[in-house]
C-alpha positions as CSV (number, residue, x, y, z in Angstrom):
1,M,-9.9,20.9,43.9
2,K,-6.7,23.0,42.4
3,K,-4.7,19.5,42.0
4,I,-7.9,17.9,40.8
5,F,-8.0,20.5,37.9
6,L,-4.3,20.3,37.7
7,F,-4.5,16.9,37.1
8,L,-6.9,16.5,34.7
9,A,-5.4,19.1,32.9
10,L,-2.3,17.4,32.3
11,I,-4.2,14.6,30.8
12,I,-5.9,16.5,28.6
13,K,-2.7,18.1,27.2
14,C,-0.9,14.5,27.6
15,N,-3.3,13.3,24.6
16,F,-0.9,15.7,22.5
17,C,2.1,14.7,24.1
18,F,4.7,13.2,21.7
19,S,5.4,9.7,21.9
20,Q,8.7,8.0,20.1
21,I,9.4,4.5,17.9
22,Q,12.7,3.9,17.9
23,L,14.1,1.5,14.5
24,D,17.9,0.8,14.1
25,N,18.9,4.4,12.9
26,T,15.4,6.2,12.7
27,L,13.4,7.9,15.8
28,I,9.9,8.3,14.8
29,T,7.7,10.6,16.5
30,E,4.0,10.2,17.3
31,R,0.9,13.0,17.8
32,V,-2.5,12.7,17.9
33,V,-4.3,15.4,15.4
34,A,-7.8,14.3,16.1
35,T,-9.9,13.4,19.1
36,N,-13.2,11.9,19.8
37,L,-14.1,10.7,16.7
38,D,-16.6,8.1,15.9
39,V,-15.4,5.2,14.4
40,P,-13.2,6.5,11.5
41,W,-13.1,4.0,8.6
42,D,-10.8,5.5,6.1
43,M,-8.7,8.3,5.2
44,V,-7.6,9.8,1.9
45,Y,-5.0,12.8,1.4
46,S,-5.8,15.7,-1.0
47,D,-3.1,18.1,-2.9
48,D,-4.9,20.9,-1.1
49,G,-3.3,19.9,1.9
50,W,-6.0,18.2,3.9
51,I,-6.8,14.6,5.1
52,W,-10.0,13.6,4.4
53,F,-11.8,10.9,6.4
54,T,-15.1,9.0,7.0
55,E,-16.8,7.8,10.2
56,L,-19.3,4.9,11.3
57,S,-22.2,7.5,11.6
58,G,-22.2,8.9,8.3
59,R,-20.0,12.3,8.0
60,I,-17.5,13.0,6.1
61,S,-14.8,15.7,7.4
62,R,-11.3,16.6,7.0
63,V,-8.2,17.9,9.2
64,N,-5.1,20.1,8.3
65,P,-2.1,18.1,9.6
66,D,-0.4,21.0,10.1
67,T,-2.4,23.3,11.9
68,D,-5.0,20.7,13.4
69,V,-7.8,22.4,12.3
70,Q,-10.8,20.1,11.7
71,E,-14.0,20.4,9.9
72,V,-17.0,18.0,9.3
73,I,-17.8,18.9,5.7
74,Y,-21.0,16.7,5.0
75,T,-23.4,14.0,7.0
76,V,-24.4,11.4,4.4
77,P,-28.3,11.1,5.5
78,D,-29.2,7.6,4.1
79,V,-26.6,6.1,6.0
80,A,-27.6,2.7,8.0
81,V,-25.3,1.9,11.2
82,F,-25.9,-1.4,12.2
83,G,-24.5,-4.8,12.8
84,F,-20.8,-5.2,13.3
85,S,-20.0,-1.7,12.4
86,A,-21.7,-1.6,9.0
87,G,-22.5,2.0,8.3
88,M,-19.9,4.7,6.1
89,H,-17.3,2.8,5.1
90,S,-14.5,3.8,2.3
91,I,-13.7,7.3,0.5
92,V,-11.8,8.0,-2.7
93,L,-11.4,11.4,-4.2
94,H,-11.0,12.3,-7.8
95,P,-7.4,12.1,-9.1
96,N,-7.4,15.7,-9.8
97,F,-9.3,16.8,-7.1
98,P,-10.4,19.6,-6.0
99,T,-9.6,20.8,-9.5
100,T,-11.9,18.3,-10.5
101,P,-14.4,18.6,-7.4
102,Y,-15.7,14.8,-7.5
103,L,-15.7,12.2,-4.0
104,F,-16.3,8.8,-3.9
105,V,-18.2,7.1,-0.7
106,H,-19.4,3.7,-0.1
107,Y,-21.8,2.9,3.0
108,T,-24.8,0.8,3.6
109,N,-28.0,2.6,2.9
110,T,-30.4,-0.3,4.3
111,T,-30.0,-3.8,6.4
112,T,-29.6,-5.3,3.8
113,T,-27.6,-2.9,0.1
114,S,-24.9,-1.1,0.2
115,K,-24.2,1.6,-2.6
116,L,-21.5,3.7,-4.3
117,V,-22.0,7.5,-4.6
118,R,-20.4,10.6,-5.9
119,Y,-20.4,13.7,-4.4
120,T,-19.1,17.3,-5.5
121,Y,-17.4,19.2,-3.1
122,G,-17.9,23.2,-3.3
123,I,-15.2,24.9,-2.4
124,N,-16.6,27.8,-1.8
125,S,-19.6,26.1,0.1
126,N,-17.2,24.4,2.1
127,T,-19.8,21.4,1.7
128,L,-20.8,18.3,-0.6
129,S,-23.8,18.7,-2.7
130,N,-25.1,17.0,-5.8
131,P,-25.5,13.1,-4.8
132,L,-25.3,10.6,-8.0
133,T,-25.6,6.9,-7.1
134,I,-22.9,5.3,-9.6
135,L,-23.3,1.6,-8.0
136,D,-26.9,0.6,-6.0
137,N,-28.2,-2.1,-4.3
138,I,-24.8,-3.8,-3.9
139,P,-25.8,-6.6,-1.2
140,G,-24.9,-5.6,2.7
141,N,-25.2,-7.3,5.8
142,V,-24.3,-6.7,9.4
143,S,-20.7,-7.1,8.2
144,H,-18.5,-8.5,5.3
145,N,-19.2,-5.4,3.0
146,G,-15.8,-4.5,2.4
147,S,-14.6,-2.2,1.7
148,R,-11.8,-0.2,0.1
149,M,-11.4,2.1,-2.6
150,L,-8.5,3.5,-4.6
151,I,-8.6,5.0,-8.4
152,L,-6.0,4.2,-11.3
153,N,-5.5,4.9,-14.5
154,D,-9.4,6.8,-14.4
155,K,-10.8,3.4,-13.0
156,L,-12.2,3.0,-9.5
157,F,-11.1,-0.2,-7.6
158,I,-13.3,-1.2,-5.0
159,S,-13.2,-4.4,-2.3
160,I,-16.9,-5.8,-1.8
161,G,-16.8,-8.4,1.0
162,D,-18.7,-11.8,0.8
163,G,-21.6,-10.4,2.1
164,Y,-21.3,-12.6,5.6
165,S,-24.1,-15.2,5.8
166,N,-23.7,-17.1,2.3
167,P,-19.7,-17.5,1.7
168,S,-20.2,-19.0,-1.6
169,T,-21.5,-16.1,-3.3
170,A,-17.7,-14.9,-3.6
171,Q,-17.6,-17.9,-6.0
172,D,-21.0,-17.1,-8.0
173,L,-19.6,-14.7,-10.8
174,N,-23.5,-13.5,-10.8
175,T,-23.4,-11.5,-8.1
176,L,-21.1,-8.4,-6.6
177,N,-20.4,-10.4,-3.0
178,G,-16.7,-11.1,-2.9
179,N,-15.2,-9.5,-5.4
180,M,-12.7,-6.6,-6.6
181,L,-15.0,-4.6,-8.6
182,R,-13.3,-2.2,-11.6
183,L,-15.6,0.9,-12.5
184,N,-15.2,3.7,-14.6
185,L,-15.7,6.9,-12.5
186,D,-19.2,7.5,-14.0
187,G,-20.2,4.2,-13.0
188,S,-20.0,2.7,-16.2
189,I,-18.9,-0.9,-17.3
190,P,-15.0,-0.5,-19.0
191,L,-14.9,-2.5,-21.9
192,D,-11.5,-4.2,-21.2
193,N,-12.9,-5.7,-17.8
194,P,-11.9,-9.0,-17.9
195,I,-15.7,-10.8,-18.2
196,A,-18.0,-8.9,-20.7
197,N,-20.7,-6.7,-19.1
198,S,-19.5,-7.3,-15.7
199,Y,-17.7,-5.6,-12.8
200,I,-15.4,-8.3,-11.9
201,W,-12.4,-7.9,-11.9
202,S,-11.0,-10.7,-9.7
203,F,-13.2,-12.6,-7.6
204,G,-13.2,-15.4,-4.5
205,H,-12.6,-12.8,-1.5
206,R,-14.0,-13.2,1.6
207,N,-13.9,-9.4,3.5
208,P,-11.0,-7.3,1.8
209,Q,-10.7,-4.1,3.7
210,G,-7.1,-2.9,3.0
211,L,-6.1,-1.9,-0.6
212,C,-3.0,0.4,-1.8
213,V,-0.4,0.7,-5.2
214,G,2.9,-0.1,-4.7
215,N,5.8,-1.2,-7.2
216,G,2.7,-1.2,-10.1
217,K,0.4,-3.8,-7.9
218,I,-2.3,-3.6,-6.6
219,Y,-2.1,-4.9,-2.8
220,S,-4.8,-6.3,-0.9
221,S,-5.5,-7.4,3.1
222,E,-8.3,-9.6,3.8
223,H,-10.2,-10.8,6.7
224,G,-9.8,-14.8,7.3
225,T,-12.1,-16.8,9.5
226,S,-10.2,-17.8,12.9
227,N,-7.2,-18.2,11.1
228,N,-5.5,-17.0,7.5
229,D,-5.6,-13.4,7.1
230,E,-3.9,-13.1,4.1
231,I,-2.2,-9.9,2.5
232,N,-2.8,-10.4,-1.7
233,I,-1.5,-9.1,-5.3
234,I,-5.0,-8.4,-6.9
235,E,-4.6,-9.6,-10.6
236,E,-7.1,-9.4,-13.2
237,N,-9.2,-12.7,-13.8
238,R,-7.8,-14.6,-10.7
239,N,-9.8,-16.9,-8.4
240,F,-8.8,-16.1,-4.7
241,G,-10.3,-19.2,-3.4
242,W,-13.1,-17.9,-0.6
243,P,-14.6,-20.0,0.7
244,N,-12.9,-23.2,-0.8
245,V,-9.4,-22.3,0.1
246,Q,-8.3,-20.4,3.0
247,G,-5.0,-18.8,2.9
248,Y,-2.4,-21.4,0.7
249,C,-2.9,-24.1,-1.3
250,D,-1.5,-26.3,1.2
251,L,-4.6,-28.9,2.2
252,T,-5.0,-32.1,0.3
253,S,-8.9,-30.7,0.3
254,E,-7.9,-27.3,-1.6
255,T,-5.5,-28.8,-4.2
256,A,-7.3,-30.4,-6.8
257,F,-9.5,-26.6,-6.4
258,C,-6.3,-24.6,-6.7
259,N,-5.0,-26.5,-9.9
260,N,-8.5,-26.6,-11.7
261,E,-9.5,-23.1,-10.6
262,N,-6.0,-21.4,-11.4
263,V,-6.0,-19.7,-7.9
264,A,-3.6,-17.0,-6.5
265,E,-2.4,-17.6,-3.4
266,P,-1.8,-14.7,-1.0
267,I,1.6,-13.5,-0.2
268,W,1.5,-13.8,3.5
269,A,-0.8,-15.4,5.6
270,W,-1.5,-15.2,9.8
271,T,-2.8,-17.8,11.6
272,P,-4.5,-17.5,14.2
273,A,-6.2,-14.2,12.5
274,I,-4.9,-10.7,13.7
275,A,-8.1,-8.8,11.4
276,P,-5.9,-6.8,9.2
277,C,-7.5,-4.2,8.0
278,G,-6.3,-0.8,5.9
279,M,-2.9,-0.5,4.5
280,D,-0.9,2.1,2.6
281,Y,2.8,1.4,0.5
282,F,5.8,3.2,1.9
283,N,8.7,4.2,0.0
284,H,10.0,7.4,1.4
285,P,13.8,8.1,2.1
286,S,12.4,9.6,5.7
287,I,12.4,6.8,7.3
288,P,14.4,4.5,5.4
289,E,14.2,1.1,7.4
290,W,10.7,1.3,6.4
291,Q,11.0,1.9,2.4
292,N,9.4,-0.6,-0.1
293,S,6.9,-1.9,2.5
294,L,3.4,-2.3,3.0
295,L,2.3,-0.2,6.9
296,L,-0.9,-2.4,7.9
297,A,-3.5,-1.7,10.4
298,V,-5.0,-4.5,12.6
299,L,-7.8,-4.5,14.6
300,K,-7.5,-7.8,16.7
301,D,-3.9,-8.1,17.8
302,K,-4.1,-3.8,17.9
303,K,-1.0,-2.5,16.6
304,L,0.5,-1.6,13.2
305,I,2.5,-4.1,11.2
306,Q,5.6,-3.3,8.7
307,L,5.7,-6.0,6.0
308,Q,9.1,-5.6,4.0
309,L,8.8,-6.2,0.1
310,N,11.3,-7.8,-1.8
311,P,12.9,-5.3,-4.7
312,D,10.0,-6.1,-7.3
313,G,7.5,-6.6,-5.0
314,T,6.3,-9.8,-5.0
315,S,6.7,-11.2,-1.5
316,I,7.0,-10.3,1.5
317,I,10.6,-10.9,3.6
318,E,9.9,-9.3,7.0
319,E,7.3,-8.5,9.2
320,N,7.8,-6.2,12.4
321,S,5.2,-5.2,15.2
322,Y,4.9,-1.7,16.6
323,L,2.4,0.2,18.8
324,V,1.2,-3.2,20.4
325,N,-1.5,-2.7,22.6
326,T,-0.5,1.1,22.9
327,R,-3.7,2.9,20.7
328,G,-5.8,0.4,20.5
329,R,-8.0,-1.6,17.4
330,I,-6.3,0.6,14.5
331,R,-8.2,0.7,11.6
332,D,-6.4,2.8,8.5
333,V,-3.0,3.7,7.4
334,L,-2.4,6.6,5.5
335,V,0.8,7.8,3.7
336,L,1.7,11.4,2.4
337,P,4.0,12.3,-0.2
338,N,6.1,14.2,2.4
339,G,6.4,10.7,4.4
340,R,4.2,11.4,7.3
341,I,2.0,9.0,8.0
342,Y,-1.3,8.9,9.8
343,I,-3.4,6.1,11.0
344,C,-6.7,6.1,12.8
345,T,-8.2,4.1,15.9
346,T,-11.6,1.9,16.0
347,N,-12.2,1.5,19.4
348,R,-15.7,2.9,19.6
349,D,-16.8,0.1,17.1
350,F,-18.5,-3.0,18.0
351,A,-15.5,-5.1,19.7
352,G,-13.5,-1.5,20.8
353,S,-12.6,-0.5,24.5
354,P,-12.7,3.2,24.0
355,N,-10.7,5.7,26.4
356,V,-12.4,9.1,27.0
357,D,-11.1,10.7,24.2
358,D,-11.2,7.7,21.1
359,D,-11.1,7.7,18.6
360,K,-7.7,9.3,17.5
361,I,-6.2,10.1,14.1
362,I,-2.5,10.0,15.2
363,E,0.9,11.1,13.3
364,L,3.9,9.2,12.7
365,K,7.0,11.0,11.4
366,N,10.9,11.4,11.3
367,D,11.4,14.7,12.8
368,N,15.1,14.5,11.5
369,F,14.6,14.2,8.3
370,L,16.0,17.2,6.3
371,G,14.7,16.4,2.4
372,T,12.4,17.7,-0.2
373,I,10.7,21.2,0.9
374,D,6.9,20.1,2.4
375,F,5.1,23.1,1.6
376,S,2.6,23.0,4.1
377,N,5.6,24.1,6.4
378,Q,6.5,27.0,4.1
379,I,5.2,30.6,4.2
380,I,3.8,31.4,0.9
381,K,2.6,35.1,0.8
382,L,0.3,36.6,-1.7
383,F,0.0,40.6,-1.7
384,P,-2.2,42.3,-2.3
385,N,-5.0,40.2,-1.8
386,P,-7.6,41.5,-2.8
387,S,-6.2,42.3,-5.8
388,N,-6.8,44.5,-9.0
389,G,-5.4,41.7,-10.6
390,I,-1.9,42.3,-10.6
391,F,-0.3,40.5,-7.3
392,T,3.0,39.1,-5.9
393,L,3.4,35.8,-4.5
394,E,6.2,35.3,-2.3
395,L,8.2,32.0,-1.6
396,N,9.7,31.2,1.1
397,T,11.9,28.1,0.5
398,N,15.2,27.7,-1.7
399,L,14.2,27.2,-5.4
400,D,15.9,23.8,-5.6
401,S,13.6,22.1,-8.2
402,D,11.3,23.3,-11.1
403,Y,8.3,25.2,-9.5
404,D,4.8,26.1,-11.2
405,I,1.8,28.4,-10.5
406,E,-1.7,27.6,-12.0
407,I,-4.4,30.1,-10.9
408,I,-7.9,28.2,-11.1
409,S,-11.2,29.4,-11.1
410,I,-14.4,27.9,-8.9
411,N,-15.2,25.7,-10.9
412,G,-12.0,24.0,-11.6
413,S,-10.6,25.1,-14.7
414,V,-6.7,26.5,-14.8
415,V,-7.3,29.5,-16.2
416,L,-3.8,30.8,-15.8
417,K,-0.1,28.9,-15.7
418,Q,3.4,30.3,-15.2
419,S,6.7,29.1,-13.9
420,I,8.7,30.2,-10.8
421,T,12.1,31.5,-11.0
422,N,12.5,33.5,-7.9
423,N,11.3,33.6,-4.7
424,T,9.3,36.9,-5.3
425,T,7.4,36.6,-8.4
426,Q,4.7,39.3,-10.0
427,I,1.7,37.3,-11.3
428,N,-0.5,39.5,-14.2
429,A,-3.8,38.2,-14.1
430,Q,-5.9,41.5,-15.2
431,S,-7.6,39.2,-17.8
432,L,-9.3,37.5,-15.3
433,S,-12.9,38.2,-14.5
434,P,-13.7,39.7,-11.0
435,G,-13.6,36.9,-8.3
436,M,-12.7,34.3,-6.1
437,Y,-9.4,31.9,-7.3
438,F,-7.3,29.4,-6.1
439,I,-3.3,29.5,-6.4
440,K,-1.7,25.9,-6.9
441,V,1.7,26.3,-5.9
442,S,3.8,22.7,-6.9
443,N,6.6,21.3,-7.8
444,S,7.2,17.3,-8.8
445,N,6.8,16.3,-5.0
446,A,4.6,18.4,-3.1
447,S,1.7,20.8,-4.2
448,T,-0.1,23.6,-1.8
449,Y,-3.1,26.0,-2.5
450,K,-3.9,29.9,-1.5
451,K,-7.0,32.3,-2.0
452,I,-6.8,35.5,-3.5
453,I,-9.4,37.7,-4.6
454,I,-9.5,39.6,-7.8
455,K,-11.5,42.7,-7.6
């Protein structure tokens, strides 16, 4: 019996063991940071050092990548889970989160519709409240709902699929299906959208499920049928062809439509289909071999793909595959400002074969990289805490760049700001009202937050 328990203990322990990816000159270490998840769909990073993620059932959670502490923040009550992994989908944070405490999620709320909702995060309560629907009654279905989101220049982009049952909607500019939509953050239509009184930014999409920004461009991954999965550069008011064109404009039956409709061709395509999903742009010196690359999660072919871009990001010049059949179905990729990479598996979805501890979030990083200070690994001390308004901040790092301190109230307002010139800095905040505040320490590359109580 003792041998059995020891064997089980070793299995459990090995779930968090380090495995490795060897590149030309870089050794990448894998480490599991979260287990027993239920189809994690999307991941985003917050400046407070947490990774926020959604799960299919409606849970919105976060995990600290340094401590592996995991918290369920909220479960959205009206998520409809059905079909081929319809349910809670994408998430995006306000660019100034958590100072501006807004969080946006997209999910199916009935078997025929999805919606985009903004929540408010309460720092004290550590939960979400005040749901505000900013886009409602998006036609939904068992599959092909999209979705990924990003915020760029105070505009929210969201990819919406063709709705599965009627592909021709992707060419119908009177519907929301099969489009890349662009919204103001309050849900209104931007005045500079290409089609007046329309959310549509681009159209002719089948089921785009990856979205990221790099080289000043918006890149998207898109599911084909059994062939012609695509990587696209999203351009304003362009037609991406579906269902009249699949992949490149390389068939006689497609040529006339491509010419007449100014169809934008993909910069990369796969036949047979691999099921490309979440994607992020990597350009960090910690992994030189992957700089200026798209990192792509792959569902059907169960791997992570690195797509090397040319210098201006207009084409893909090389494809490399990693983690092939080692982690199962991979749904999303997230790149942090410090060069760490996170992937999430989705082996509990309709097509997966889960292990006992699936699903997971897994970290990939170069442990040997010595570069810009990673705040999350530094010792930042505030004392005394609680304080009468005068306290000391001690930063255990070399001051090789400019650092700033901001004191932020619980409603998100910056109430005091000053520069750091020494490792030990005295802060005078006696003008502030008693209560809890957040101390943000930042430079041009990273930031971290600490709580302080002023009596």
